[in-house]
N, C-alpha and C positions, 0 to 999 in steps of 0.2 A: 583568725591565732597569727599572735605576733611573734616574730623571731627569737624572744627572748625564753617564750616557753609558756607565756602568760596565756588567758585567753579573757576576754574583755566581753560585755558585752556590744552588740554588733550595733555601731553607728551608722548615722544617717548613711552616708556613702554607702558602709557595707549594705544597707537594707536593700539600697536603690540597685546594689547590681546584682542581690540574690531576687532584686523583681526582675531585671532581665533576663532570668534564667528559666528555663521552659519548670514549669510547677511540678514538687514532686508528687508519686500516684503511688500509696501504697499496695491499695492492690492490685496495680501491676508488678510490683515490686515483688510480694508473695506469690502472685502467678510465675517469673522468672524462678525463684529458687524452687517454687515444686517442680516445674519442669526439670530441673538439675537433677531432682531429687531421684527422677529416676532409673538415672544409670549412673549415680553417684557411689560409689564400693563404701562397705561398711568395713574400713580398712585406714591404717594409720595416714596423714597428709596431712597437707599445707591449702585454707583455699584464698580465692581473691574474690572479694567484690568489687566489681566494676560500675561505672555510669556510664552516662549515654556517649561522653564524649569517649572513654577509655580510658581514662581514667582509674587508677584505683582508688578505692573505698576504704577499702579496710582489708585487714591480712589476718589470719587468723590459722589456729593450729588445731590437731583434734587425734583422739585415739582411737576415736568410728567418724569418719565421716560424715555417713550418713549419719550416727545417733545426735550428730551434732550439731549438722546443718537443719536437720529438721525443727529444730526449738525455735528457728525464721520463719517458722509460716503461720506461730499464734505473735502475733507484734502484739497482742493488746495487754500482752503479760509482760511488755517487755521493759528497760525503760528506755527514756524520749530519747535519748542519744541511737541508742540503736531504731529504734521508730524509724528516725529520719534519716537511718542508713539506710533501711531497706524501702523505704519510698523512692530513692535516690538509683537506687541498685538497677539497672537493666542487664549485666549479663554477670556470668562465674564463673570464675577458673578454677582447676584441681590439678593439685600435683600429689601423688602416691611415694610414700615414703616407707622402708623397709620398716623403721620402727619411730617412735614416738617422739623419741631422742630426737633422731633425727628431724621429725616434726617440726620441732619443737628450733633447733640450730638453723634452719629454712625459715621460718616463718623470722627469726630475729633478724636472718639478713635481707629480707625481703623488707620489711617493715624499716629499717636504715636505707636501704639502696630505695626507695619507691616512695616514702615517707607519705602513708593513705594519709587520709584527713581523720579519720574515727579512732585512728590506731593512737598511745600516748606514744610521744615521739621524744628522741636525744636529738636535738638538733643542736647543742655545739659542742660537740663531741671530738676532741682533735687528739694528735698522736701528741703520747708522752716522751722526754728527754732521755736518754738513760746514760751514763758514763761508758765510754769503750775503753780498754785496755788491748789494744792492739796486738793480735798474738802472730804478725806475719812480716817481724823485723828486728831483726834481734835486741834491739834497743826501741819496747816499746813503749809506744805513745800515749798520753790521755789525752781524750778528748770529748765533745758532748756528742752527741750520732741522735737522731730522730729516724723512722723510716726499717725500710726491710734489714733483718740483720744478717747482711751478705758478708762483710768482712769476719776476717777471721780473726777470735779475740774472744775476751770476757766481757761480758755486758751488766753492769751494773744501775738497777733503779727501776721500774719506773722513781722518777722525782717529776714533783706537782711542776715544776715551772722550770723554764730556762733561769729563770734569776738564783734558785735552789743549784742548780746542777753549776752553773758558772761560780758562786760563791762555794760548791766543794772543790770544783777541778782546780782554784788558786789555792784553796787550803793545804789539796792535796798536794801541791806545786810546791809550796814553802815546805809541809811533812820531809815529802819523801823526795823533791827536785827531781819527778819527771818531765820530760820534753812534751812540748805539743808541737812542736812544728812539725807540718807534715814532711812525708818523706823525699822530698826534691830538693827542700831547703833544708832539711838534712846534710844530707849530698854532697851540698855546694858552700857549706860553709867553711871557711878558712878559719877565723878568728873565733872567741864565744859571743852569742848577740844581750842583748839588753836584759832578755830572762834571765841569764848567769851573773850580771851585774846589782842583779836586784836580787838573788838567793831563791831564784824560781828554778833553776834547771842546774843538775851537778854537770852539761856541759856534753855530756857522749859523741858530739859530735867532731873534737876537735881532739881527743883523745884524753879530759879534764878527769875519765872516770873510765876504772880498769870494768871489761862484761860482765868478770864475777860478780863486784862490785855492785856495778847497776840492777844486776838480775835479784841481787839482794835488796835491793829497795824497791821495784816491784815486786816481789816477794812480798816484803813488810805492806806496801798499799793493797794488795790483794787480799791479804788477814786482815786489815784495818776496814774493808768494803762487805765483807763477806763476814763480818760480829765479832773478831776478836780484835775488838781493839782495845781490852784494857790490855790485852797479852802485850802487844805493842806498844805500848804507853807505858811496860812497864821494862820491859827491854831498852828502850830509850832511855826512861830514867836510871835503870845501870850505868847503862854506855857514859848518860851526863855523870854521877856519881865518882865514876872509875876514872875516867878523863880529868874532872875537877880535882881527886885527890893524887893524879899523877900530875900538876899542877901544870895542865893543857886545857889552860883557861878558854883559848879562844872553841877547840870541839869542844868541849862543855857546853859553851854559848849557842852552839851551834845544835848541839842536841835540844837544849834550853827552847829554842826557836821551834826547833821541830816540833815539840812536845804542845806549846804555845798554839802551834794552828792547826792539830788536832783536836785541842780542846774546843777551838773555835768553830770547828764543823760540830761538834755535840752541842753546843753554844744555842745552836740553827735550829736543834732538833725536839725544840720544845716539850714532848711530851712521849716517855717510852716507857714500856709496860712488862712487867717479867711474864717469859713465857708465851709473849709475840715475839718469833723470831720472823714469818711471815704471811704477812694477814693482809687485807684490805679491810680496813673501818667504816661501813656505808650507812648511815645513819641520814634518815625522810623524816621532814616535818614541811606539814602542810596545815593553811590556813588562809578561807575565804575561798574554795577551789584553787589555792597555785600551790606549788610542793616547791621544796629547795633541797635534793641531796646534797649531801656532806663525802667527801668521799677520802681517805685520811691513809694514807700508803704506807705501811711497815718494811722494811727488807732487811734484812742481818740484823735483827734488832733494834734496828733505827731507827726511827719516826724522817720520809722522806718527804711532808709533808702533805698538804690537805688542797681540794679544791670542788669549789660547788657549780652545782647543775641545778638549771629551771628547765625540768623534763615538760611537753608540752599534752596537754591531757586535759579530757573533759572532766567538768565539773562533780561530775556525778561518780568517777573511778576513785576505786575503793584504792588505800593506801598501798594493802600491801598487792594489788593487781599493776599499780604505777611500779612498785619497787622491783615488782618480776618484769616487768616491759624493761626498766632502766639495766637491770641484772644481762638480761640478753641480746641487750644493744649495746651496752657500755663494755663486754669480754667479747663480741664478735670480730673485731678485729686487735685483740690483745691478750697475751700468756693471762688468766685465772693463776693468782696465787694459790698457794694451799689452802689458805681458811679467809674466808671470807666472813665477816660477822654483820650480821643486818642489827637496824631496828626494829624492824616489824614482820609476823611471820610470813613466809611467802608462799602462795596457793602451790602445789606440787610444789614442793621446796627439794621432795628425792628426786624427781625428775627433774628439775634445775641442776641439783646438784652434779647429778650423772652427767648430763649436758655438758655443764663443764667440764667435768673429770675428760669425760671425751674430745674435748675440745683443746684442752692441755695436755692429753697426754699421758696423765697420771692423777693418782685423786684427789678429789676437791671439796672441802667443807664446808658446808654452808650450815651459819648456827645463829642463831638469835640469839644472845647471852640475858641470862635472866639474875645471874647475882657476881657478887668477886668482883677482880682485878678490871675482864673483860667488859662486865655489864658499864663500871664508872669510866671505860673508855669510851661506851656507846653512850651515855649521859654525855660527855664532855662533846661528843661530836655533834650529837641532834642539839647542845645549846649552840652550834658553830650554826649547824642548819636554819634555825630557828631566827640566831641574828642575824645573818646571810640577809634570810627571807623577807625581815623586817625593814633590812633595810634599802633589798629593792621593790616589796611595795612603794615606799616613802619616795624613792622615786620615782616608781612608775606613776605616784598620784600628783605629784610635783611636775613631772610632764607634762601628766595629760592637762593640768591643770593653765600650762603654760599654750599649750596647740590649744584650745579653748580659746583663749585670746588670740589667737594666729587668727584664726576662725571668725572673731568679732573685726578685726583690724583688716580683713580682707575680704571679708561679708558671702565667706563659703556658707553655702550649705548645712553641713555639716563639720564634726571635730575633723582634724584631717588624722587619718594612719598612717601615712605615708609622706614627707615629702620632699621634693629634689633640688637640691641645688646647685647652678654650674658656675662653675670659670676656665678660664685659661690663661694660660703661662708661655711664653717666649722669652728670648732673648735675641733680639735685632732682626725677629723674625726668623731663625730659626731654632730646631730642633723644640716645635709648637708643640703643647698637647692641650687636651682640655681636660678638664675633671668634673668627675658626678658625684655628691656625698649625699648621703638620704638618712634621713631620719625619721622615728617615731616615738611611740609613747613610751617606750623602754628606753629611748635615745638614740646615739648613734649607731647606725647598722651597718657596722663599716665590712661584713661580712657582702655586701648588695653597692659599695661603691663600685665605681667604673673607671679605666680611662682610656681617653682619644688619643690616639699618634696623630696628629691633623696631616693630611694625607695633600700634599701641593700636586698643582698639575702635572707639573714634570717624574709624579712619582710611579707614574703609569699606571695609576686608578682610571677609569672607563666612566662611572655616571659625573656627567660634566653639572647637575645640579649642585653637587657635593664636593667635587673636589676642584674648579677655577679656584683659587686666591691667591692673591699677592702676599708677599710675605710680610708676614707681621698686621695683615687684616683682621684686626679682633674681633669683628662684624660676621666678617667671611667665616672664621675660624668657631665660633659660637653657633652660626646656621649649619656647616658640615655637620656638630656634634649635633647637635637637636634632630636631624636630619637621619644621621646615625642610630642615633637611641631610640627614636619614635617608630623609623620605616621598621627595624627588626621588631618594636612592641608589636606592631602592630600585625608581621609577619609570624610571629609567634605566638600570641595570647592575646587575637582580637577579639574575645569576647569579655576581657581582663577579669576572668577566673583564679589568674592565678598570686593575685595580690601584687605583681611588680608597676603597678598602673601608680603611680603618683596621686596625692588626692589636690597637692599646690607644688607648680615649679615656681620655684624662686634663682634668677638670675641676676649674677653681678654686673652691673654696670646701670645705666641710664634707659630713657626714653628712647634710644634707637636699638641697644639691646631687645628691649622689649616689643620694640617693631617688628625686631628680627623675629624672634619668637611666635608670633602672633601670622609674619607669614610663608612659616614652615609649616605651623599646626593646619593654616587652607587648604596648604599646597597638598598636607596628607590625607584630609579630610576629616579633620580634629576639631569639633566643636564646643568640645565640653571639660575641657580641662582648663582650672584656673590658673592664671599667670602674674606674677609679677615682677621687678627687677626691683635691687636694692641701689643707690646710688653713693658711696662716701660725700659726707659734708663738704663744705666748704676747706681747703686745706687739710684732706684727708684726715676733717674735724671726728672722731667715733662720738654718736651722740645726735649729730646733725643729718643724719641718715636722709634722705628723700627718698618716698617708696613711689613707683611707679604701675599704674593699670589702668588697664583699657575704659572709655567713659566716665574718665574719673580723675581729678584734677593731681599732680602729686602734690602726697601728703608729708607730714612728717609725724614726730610721736613726743610725747614728754621723755625730757629725758632721762628719767628714775621710773622708767613702767618696765617694768620684769619682760613685757613680751616684747617691746625692744632691748633689753638685753639679750634676749633667748634669739633674735633673729642677727644681732650681731654675732653668736656664737657660731652659728648656720653659716653667714656670710666666712667668719674667718678659718672655721673648720674645711670648708670648700677650697678657698687661697690656700690653706698649706700643703691639702692636696695636692693643689694642681702645680705649686711651687716644687714643693719636696719629687713630684712624677717629672718636671719637666729636669729639676736635676740630675733625675738620676739618667733619665735620657741624654743629657748632654754628656755626663761621666762619660759613659759606655760609649756614646761617640766621638770621644775624646782619647780614648782606650784607658779610662781608669780613674787617675785619681784629679779629684777637684781641685785639690793644690795647685797643680797646669793649667789650669784657665782663670787663675791669679795674675794680673801684671805686677810683672814687677819680686815674682816669685821665680827665681832658678834652679837651675840645681842643686847650691849651692847653701841656699835660705829650704828650699824646699827639703834639703837632707838636714837643715838645724831643724826643723819643724820635729818631721819626723823623728829624730833621734828622743828630740826632747818632749815632745806625748803619747809617743808609741805610735801612731796613726794617723790616718788625716781624718778620722772618727775624733780621736781625743784635741785634733788640733778646734775642727768645727763648737767643740763644747768650751774652747777653753775663756776664759774672760779676758778682757782689754789687758790687765796688768799682766798676768800670764804669760798673753802674747809677750808684749813688751819687753817681758825678761828673760827671752831665747837671747844666746849670740845673739848676734848678726843683724836680728830684726828691731829695725828701728821704730818709734814712736809713731811713723806715718806709714811705714809697712804693717804694723800690726796694727793700726784702722782700721787700714785694708783691707784686710784677710777676718778680722771679726766684719765688718763688713758687710763683706763676700757673703758671708755664712747666715746672717742677719737680718740680711737683705728683706724685704716688704714687698719685693715683686718686681 
């Protein structure tokens, strides 16, 4: 089962892992369940099935635990997935609840937290950004917000992405001239900042706008975000006309620009449907045992964007069951809207609606539209789900072919499901870090990336094997990284059942780096992990990389071999991750601004760059010509700044 949510047929590596486990026993599993049935109550609740290691296999809920669980004692009538689950069951745990609604809520929470192997899983659920208009200051601030709503104020959202929030806030600033600076910055200002100069703030910090006038701007923004955008735009149009008739053309131009900013927000909202004020539109499309679920967010009558999900489930699971499991987990940590439109009928829909209403503290309607504008909206969302799944499956097939090529190149027994790539980065031996990136059949698995802050002997660490190294010793750094990574893996998952052990270890380096890896694995007693190293060609020429493996002469691949490009991409991603991690550590050690690290950039030039580009990030993204255009920045200094942010390592 991949982290992206796809379930592929087991590879040779996976089959070998399964053979190392105790063979399942269906008679034992049924006997365990019957034993628990003797004391199981006929009450609502949640049951958990566990394997011999205590890992949760499945979480289920029931109106009557006894009546539900007794079905598992007749496995011949059950699907293959449930048959396998019963075979692996060695123990059960039961929690009773007052009502079936409570059982459903508890089931969703446990599935999301425990991630049982045989449940439908929403693996890539992330928090959604909101817009916060603060309510704890006389001049409210408008900012992007994630997480708990602990600060006083009005929250608008959710938005599908941070980009959608950033665009909306930027447009709202142009339309309503509201501040986005922190309270501490606000209280310390003695003159207007850059936001005022570019007409995105009315400068309340220095009294350029009266409190009552600013409060009116806040009220207009609040009305716009709560769905009364047409009224706000009409009022601004009237004011613009009045200013023009009074020959106050500069004032009229300000109102015109504000109207344009509001129009820009609406232009990004793609589709809007009359009668949809607050709703989530959830559409499912499945194909070949894979599923995509698209969620469109409508708030205050406006479309706040959409996001695609690829839940993990068995290929035998019905679409309605996948959708039901998705709803329970998706709304486990976020308030549901008043209306949820779904593409497929959901089993026990009334129970799900009651559970969501309980979670929201108000009525939530769950509806599968059959006709009218809501049905057309659902068809649009379903089309998006189908197209997203098609793209994902195409990418997956291409990635799988490349991994098959990797298996051939390195002589692996089976196509690798997990490739780990390692690289180090430092500056003169200081702030040294190691980076590990992970790739699989669905591409880069960024949630599995790891960074290693290199511990020097004078850092107070105890393990001599790991920590005695001299500054800048790249081989000792790699040794430390590999020991820490695999010593922990041996401790946490010695049986290799969690899917976090690699099928191939790739080191950025040459024969000496490969030797270090073999020494580490020999010391840890690991003798079955394929490992290789990749070294840049002469003059760091891409396409002339040499590969090293034990008991094999160094070799190269054809320049146009797709597998070579793929391996270069893996190496470059590890390189990028290590450099970015090192730079972040280096910046933190210096107290903040990366410009402080560039020789020849003193206070005056730093100020000029920050004023011109707005932030250090803006400087980092600037081109050479843009840097050279800044007052006080010569061609040589511009080149130095550019090279710093675009260094090769």
